[in-house]
N, C-alpha and C positions, 0 to 999 in steps of 0.2 A: 753187573753186566748185562748190559742186557742181553738176550734171547738172540741173536744176529753171531754179538765175540761169542758166544757158551761156544755154536753151535760151530763155531771157526776154533774156537780152542778144540774140540771135541776131533773136526773132522781134519788138524796141520798138514797131518801129511800127505794127502788131498788134497793138498793148496786149496782143493777149489767145490762150492757145494753148490747145486743145481738147487734155484730154484722162479716160484713164481707171484712176478708180482703186477701193476696198473699202473703205466707212464701216466707222472701227472703231469708232469710241466718238460718240454719243450722252449731250448733256446733260437735264436737265431747266429748265434755262436758257432754250432754245430755238437752241445749238449745239451743235460739234459737228465731227468730226475725220477727213479724208480721208486715206488712205494709200495711194502709188503707188510701186510701186518704186523708183521712181529719186529721190528724196527720202524721206530717215533722219525725218524730225520729224510728225507729223502733221498734213496739210494746212485752215487752219481753217476754217470754215464757218457761217454764221448762216443759219435758217431763214428771212429774205427772201427769200437768195437760192436756194430752193429756185423748183423751176419746173416746173409737170406732175407735180407731189405735194406731196403734206401732207405737215408737220415729224409727226406723230403714227404716220404711217404707215411713214415707214423707221427701216431695221433696222438694229442692227448689222450684218457681213455681205454688206449691199447692193451692187451692184455701182453704179457712176455714173458721170455722164461729167461732163465742169467744163469751164465757164477758170481758167486759172491768171491771176491777178494780181497784181501788187506797189503793196501799199496800204507808206504812211510806218510799219505798225504789223509787213509780214512777208506772206511768200504768204498769200491766198488766195481759193477756191475763191467763186469768182460761176456762176448759172447752173445748176445739177448739176441735174443729169434723171435720174432712176433709168434704167437699161437692163435691159431687159426681151428676153433669149435664147432 
């Protein structure tokens, strides 16, 4: 079991785990993937899951915060926000 799934099991009653990662890929079809150090595959996100940032303003390499949720299709990022440091 990878560590992201382990965290989901630990916090399954909360239904969300807040994490940070880096946008690794953005498509022109309204979705992308976030890289997180504890997850070997990119975590899927859709443009509708963005909060406070427009999809067209998001760039590969941007640092984001998101809630990790499990869906029937796998792990997804929801409530994705841009981290400004």
